[in-house]
C-alpha positions in Angstrom: -23.8 -8.7 7.9 -22.6 -12.2 9.6 -19.8 -12.0 11.4 -18.0 -14.9 9.7 -18.5 -13.1 6.2 -17.3 -9.8 7.7 -14.2 -11.9 9.4 -13.3 -13.6 5.5 -13.6 -9.7 3.8 -11.2 -8.8 6.6 -8.7 -12.0 5.9 -9.2 -11.2 1.6 -8.0 -7.7 1.8 -5.2 -7.9 4.0 -4.4 -10.8 1.6 -4.5 -9.0 -1.3 -2.9 -6.2 0.5 0.1 -8.1 2.0 0.2 -10.0 -2.2 0.3 -6.7 -4.0 3.0 -4.9 -1.4 5.0 -8.4 -2.3 4.8 -7.9 -5.9 5.9 -4.7 -6.0 9.2 -5.5 -4.2 9.1 -8.2 -6.2 9.1 -5.4 -9.1 11.7 -3.1 -7.5 9.1 -0.6 -7.4 10.3 0.7 -3.7 12.7 3.3 -4.7 10.2 5.0 -7.0 7.5 4.8 -4.5 9.7 6.0 -1.9 11.0 9.1 -4.0 7.2 10.0 -5.3 6.2 9.6 -1.2 9.2 12.3 -0.5 8.3 14.7 -3.7 4.5 14.7 -2.6 5.5 15.3 1.3 7.9 18.0 0.4 5.2 19.9 -1.9 2.4 20.0 1.2 5.0 21.2 3.4 5.8 23.9 0.4 9.6 23.2 -0.1 9.4 21.2 -3.0 
């Protein structure tokens, strides 16, 4: 693949990720995601 196309795909991926992050913050989903992350982490180490 040409270098220009690779760079374009990288920029598109980063832009899409940033847009999804902003959408989640806008929809106030940060608390739910944090709660799920803590629950998964505690299950992995065997506490939860």
